[in-house]
C-alpha positions in Angstrom: -17.4 3.0 75.2 -14.5 4.9 75.0 -10.9 4.0 75.8 -10.3 5.6 79.1 -13.6 4.0 80.3 -12.8 0.8 79.2 -9.2 0.7 80.3 -10.2 1.9 83.7 -12.9 -0.9 84.1 -10.1 -3.4 83.0 -7.8 -2.1 85.6 -10.3 -2.2 88.5 -12.5 -5.1 87.7 -12.3 -8.5 89.3 -16.0 -9.4 88.3 -17.4 -11.0 85.5 -18.2 -8.8 82.4 -22.0 -8.8 83.1 -21.3 -7.5 86.8 -18.5 -5.2 86.1 -20.6 -3.3 83.5 -23.7 -3.1 85.4 -22.0 -1.7 88.5 -20.3 1.0 86.5 -23.1 1.8 83.9 -26.3 1.0 85.8 -25.5 0.6 89.6 -29.1 1.6 90.4 -30.8 -0.7 87.8 -32.9 1.9 86.5 -31.6 2.1 83.0 -30.1 -1.3 81.7 -30.5 0.0 78.2 -27.6 2.3 78.5 -25.3 -0.9 79.9 -22.8 -2.2 77.1 -23.7 -6.0 76.6 -20.8 -8.1 77.4 -19.7 -9.1 74.0 -19.2 -5.3 73.3 -16.8 -5.1 76.1 -15.1 -8.2 75.1 -14.5 -6.8 71.7 -13.5 -3.7 72.9 -10.9 -5.3 75.1 -9.4 -7.2 72.4 -8.4 -4.2 70.6 -6.4 -2.5 73.3 -2.6 -2.9 72.3 -0.6 -4.7 75.0 1.7 -1.9 75.1 -1.0 0.1 76.9 -0.7 -2.1 80.0 3.1 -2.0 79.6 3.0 1.8 79.9 0.8 1.7 82.6 3.0 -0.9 84.3 6.0 1.4 84.1 3.9 4.7 85.0 2.2 3.8 87.9 5.0 2.6 90.2 7.2 5.7 89.1 4.3 8.0 90.1 3.8 6.3 93.4 7.7 6.4 94.5 8.0 10.1 93.1 4.7 11.0 95.3 6.3 9.4 98.3 9.9 11.0 97.9 10.2 13.7 95.3 14.0 13.1 95.2 13.5 9.3 94.3 16.7 8.0 92.8 17.3 5.0 90.5 20.0 2.9 89.1 20.0 2.5 85.3 16.3 3.1 85.5 15.6 0.6 88.2 14.6 0.8 91.7 17.6 -0.5 94.0 16.8 -2.8 96.5 19.3 -4.1 99.0 19.5 -7.9 99.1 22.1 -10.0 101.3 23.5 -12.7 99.1 25.1 -14.6 101.7 23.2 -17.5 100.8 23.2 -17.2 97.1 26.2 -17.3 94.8 26.0 -15.0 91.6 28.5 -15.6 88.8 30.3 -12.4 87.5 29.4 -12.0 83.8 29.2 -9.1 81.5 25.4 -8.8 82.1 25.7 -8.0 85.8 
């Protein structure tokens, strides 16, 4: 199983390993020998570096917002969201 296939499988799956593999590699149940076993899937999953998920986590929202509004702007790399702070007191510090 190559990296793109494995990674996509991880992102879209909310099933058990066996069910996810069977639905992706053998949906008609005609060739069970072509379906990877759950142990191979689990071992391959352990080889994925956490930075891959961090990169996707940054890439997807940015591409989504740019597809909606090509002139999307941010503040210091963050999406600015308006919040009414009338019920919350924030102390002034160097961090904020």
